[in-house]
N, C-alpha and C positions, 0 to 999 in steps of 0.2 A: 138848729141853733146856729146863729150867724157868728162870724168872727167877733162882732161887737159885743156879744153876750159872754165871751170868755175873758176872764181877767187877764191883764197884760202880762203878768208873771207866768201864767199858764201858756199864753201865746209864745212867750220867749222860750219856755221850756220845750214846747212843741216844735218850734223852729230849730232849736238846738238839736233835738232828736232827729229832725229831718236832715239837717246838715251833716250830722254824724253818719247817718245812713248813706248820704251822697259820697262822703269821703272814705267810706268803709272799703271800697275796692281800689286797689293800687292803680289800675288804668285811669279811673276817674280822677284820682289825686294827681297823677302825672299830667293829665289834660289841664287841670286847674293850675298846676305849677307852671306849665308852659305858657298858658294864657297870662297868668299873673306876672311872669318874668319877661314877657314879650316887649320889644321896643315899640311896636305899633299897637294901636287900639284894637285892631282886629287881626286875626290869624286865619289863614286858610285851613280847610280840613286837610288838604294835602300836607301842609306844614306840620299839623298835629300828628298825622300818620307817620311822617318821617321822624318826628321826635320820639314817638312811641316805639318805632322800629329800632331806633338807636338805643333807647333806654333799655328795651327788653332784650336786645341782642338777638332778636327773633327775626328770621328772614321771611316769615310768612306774612308779608305785607297785605295780601288780599284778606286774610283772616282778621288782621288787626283793623283794617278799614271797614270790614263788615260789622265787627263788634262796635266800632266807634259810631257808625251810622245808625245801627239798629238798637243799640243798648245804651252806650255811655252818653252820647249827645242828647238823646231824648230824656234820659234821667236827669241830666244837668239842666236842661231847658225846663222840665217840669218843676224842678226845685227852685227855678228862678235865679240860678247863679251864672247862667250864660244866655246869650241870644245866638241863634243859629239861623242864618239866611241860606236856605237850601239852593236858591237860584244862583247866588254869587259864590256859594261855598265858603262864606266867611263866618267866623265865630268871634263873639265879643264877650269878654269877661265882665260880670256884674258883681263886683265885690261888695261885701257888707262887713261891718266891724266883727261880727261873730265869725263869719267865714274866714276872714283874714287871720284872726286870732287862732282859730282851729288849725288852719293850714300852717301857720308859723310853728305851732307846738308839734304838730304831727311831722312836719318836714325835719325838725330837729331829731326826731326819733327814727326816721327812715334810715335804713342801712345805706351807706355811701357806695355807689356803683364803682 
């Protein structure tokens, strides 16, 4: 069955479920917050790692970087919410109205650090 065979309301529901899965993990949410709030269109992976280290209060920078490269970034790329250029090490946020609304609602519920 192709995407064209699925009613748009079901496609929207499927997309919503996919986005909920993407933001289910705290680390991925923080990556998205960082990208969403960045002054520039792209952020380097190094800047994301630094932001995650600061948010987590966790000094294990190598572990955070590994998880980012091997788990979080690929999941976000596959969901179509970011672009990641491995050669330049840059990440670009690809917002959608659904994602923006979800992030806004979830960020209001996040405990303040």
